C-alpha positions in Angstrom: 76.9 64.2 26.5 79.8 61.8 26.8 83.3 62.8 25.6 86.6 61.0 25.7 88.3 64.0 27.3 87.9 65.7 30.7 85.5 68.5 31.3 88.3 71.0 31.8 90.0 70.0 28.6 86.7 70.0 26.7 86.0 73.6 27.9 89.5 74.7 26.9 89.3 73.2 23.4 85.6 73.4 22.5 84.6 76.5 24.6 86.1 79.0 22.0 84.2 77.2 19.2 80.9 77.3 21.1 81.5 81.1 21.8 82.3 81.7 18.2 79.1 79.9 17.2 77.1 81.9 19.7 78.4 85.2 18.4 76.7 84.5 15.0 73.3 84.1 16.6 70.7 86.9 16.0 69.1 87.1 19.4 65.7 88.7 19.9 63.9 89.0 23.2 60.2 89.1 24.2 59.1 90.8 27.5 62.8 91.5 28.4 61.5 94.5 30.5 60.3 92.0 33.1 63.8 90.9 33.7 65.2 94.4 33.4 62.9 95.7 36.1 64.3 93.1 38.5 67.9 94.1 37.6 67.2 97.8 38.0 65.6 97.3 41.4 68.4 95.0 42.6 65.8 92.2 43.3 67.4 88.8 43.9 65.8 86.3 41.4 66.0 82.8 40.1 66.0 82.0 36.4 63.7 79.0 35.9 64.4 77.2 32.6 64.1 73.8 31.0 67.4 72.0 30.6 67.2 71.7 26.7 67.2 75.6 26.4 70.3 76.0 28.6 73.0 76.9 26.0 71.5 80.0 24.4 70.3 81.2 27.8 73.8 80.8 29.3 75.2 82.8 26.4 72.6 85.6 26.8 73.1 86.1 30.5 76.9 85.6 30.6 79.3 87.8 32.6 76.8 88.7 35.3 78.0 86.4 38.1 74.8 84.3 38.0 75.0 81.2 40.3 74.0 78.0 38.4 73.1 74.7 39.8 75.4 72.1 38.4 75.1 68.3 38.5 77.9 66.4 40.2 77.8 63.8 37.4 80.4 64.2 34.7 77.8 65.2 32.1 77.0 68.3 34.2 80.7 69.3 34.5 81.1 69.9 30.7 78.5 72.7 30.8 79.7 74.0 34.2 83.3 74.3 33.0 82.2 76.3 30.0 79.8 78.4 32.1 82.6 79.3 34.5 84.6 80.6 31.5 81.9 83.0 30.5 81.2 84.4 33.9 79.1 82.1 36.0 79.4 80.9 39.6 78.2 77.5 40.6 76.4 75.6 43.3 77.2 71.9 43.0 74.4 69.3 43.3 71.2 68.3 41.7 67.9 66.6 42.5 69.6 63.3 42.6 73.1 64.0 44.0 74.2 66.7 46.4 70.8 68.4 46.4 71.0 69.8 49.9 74.4 71.4 49.2 73.2 73.0 45.9 70.1 74.3 47.7 72.2 75.9 50.4 74.4 77.5 47.7 71.4 79.0 45.9 69.8 80.3 49.1 73.1 81.9 50.1 73.4 83.6 46.7 69.8 85.0 46.9 70.2 86.2 50.5 73.2 88.1 49.3 71.1 89.9 46.7 72.4 87.7 43.8 70.9 85.8 40.9 70.7 82.1 40.4 69.6 79.8 37.5 68.0 76.4 37.9 66.9 73.7 35.4 64.1 71.9 37.3 64.1 68.9 35.0 67.8 68.3 35.3 70.2 66.5 35.4 68.5 63.5 33.7 64.9 64.2 33.4 62.2 63.3 32.8 62.2 66.0 30.1 60.3 69.2 31.1 59.0 67.7 34.3 59.3 70.3 37.1 60.9 69.3 40.4 60.4 71.6 43.3 63.9 72.4 44.5 64.1 75.7 42.7 60.9 76.9 44.4 62.1 75.9 47.8 65.3 77.8 47.2 63.4 80.9 46.1 61.2 80.6 49.2 64.0 80.3 51.7 66.3 82.8 49.9 63.6 85.4 49.4 64.1 85.5 45.6 61.6 86.1 42.8 61.2 83.3 40.3 61.6 84.4 36.6 60.6 81.7 34.1 62.1 81.9 30.6 62.6 79.8 27.5 64.6 80.0 24.3 64.2 78.6 20.8 65.9 78.9 17.5 64.8 79.2 13.8 67.4 76.6 12.9 69.1 74.2 15.3 70.4 70.8 16.1 68.8 68.7 18.7 71.2 66.3 20.4 70.3 62.7 20.9 70.1 63.2 24.7 67.3 62.8 27.3 66.4 66.5 27.0 66.9 66.9 23.2 69.5 69.6 24.0 69.2 72.6 21.7 72.2 73.9 19.8 71.2 76.8 17.5 72.9 76.7 14.1 75.2 79.4 12.8 73.4 82.7 12.1 70.1 81.3 13.5 67.6 83.6 15.0 67.3 82.9 18.7 64.2 84.0 20.5 64.2 84.4 24.3 60.9 84.8 26.1 60.7 86.0 29.7 57.6 85.0 31.7 56.0 86.9 34.5 58.1 87.0 37.7 56.4 85.7 40.8 57.1 85.2 44.5 56.8 81.9 46.4 54.5 82.2 49.4 55.2 80.8 52.8 54.7 77.1 53.8 53.5 74.1 51.8 50.6 76.0 50.4 52.9 78.6 49.0 55.1 75.9 47.4 52.1 74.2 45.9 50.7 77.4 44.4 54.1 78.3 43.1 54.5 74.9 41.4 51.3 75.5 39.4 52.3 79.0 38.6 55.8 77.8 37.4 54.3 75.2 35.1 51.9 77.7 33.7 54.5 80.4 33.1 57.0 77.9 31.5 54.3 76.5 29.2 53.4 80.0 28.1 57.0 80.9 27.4 57.4 77.7 25.3 54.3 78.6 23.3 55.4 82.2 22.8 58.9 81.1 21.5 57.0 79.3 18.7 60.3 77.8 17.4 60.4 75.4 20.3 60.4 72.1 18.4 60.5 73.5 14.9 64.2 72.6 14.9 64.2 68.9 15.1 67.5 67.8 13.6 69.2 65.2 15.8 72.9 64.7 16.1 
């Protein structure tokens, strides 16, 4: 997304409007007990989600101090400024810029018993193509990977590389939590985790059902 104003000013002006919109959503969850079990046990974990579903998932998990990986490109800063305002920390970097620094930030958060969120197809795609940085971070940080996805009964899809999802006012928003899994040691562990991540994300997308039912583009 490209705006004629700075990310900080955009968050200050548009952030309250986004929050007001989000408060109208009727959120329902599927398999939320999988996430809740990790929270109750104090298990460090990584949310694994596609970039297009980021907005409703940011809203759902706000105020918990989750560390998110943010692109150093200006596009990523719009979302990061808003995320900071609703209770997120950040690790700057991406698969294309600052990746090592972002990885270190996520590993540090996990080793401290925290939670991180990673969009493995960001910051510029290809759409829903999984890059392995999140799995390496989980392996090194000792965190469990929790795949999840969100869809909406009525939504706008932005004309962006990821077809970014913005649920409309009073839309039903469905969030599906996949089965958490650990990343085994070494290259074999990463390879197995990659296949598991793709399978779990695909299952969450299917279970949401509204995934691409909302196809309006703005």
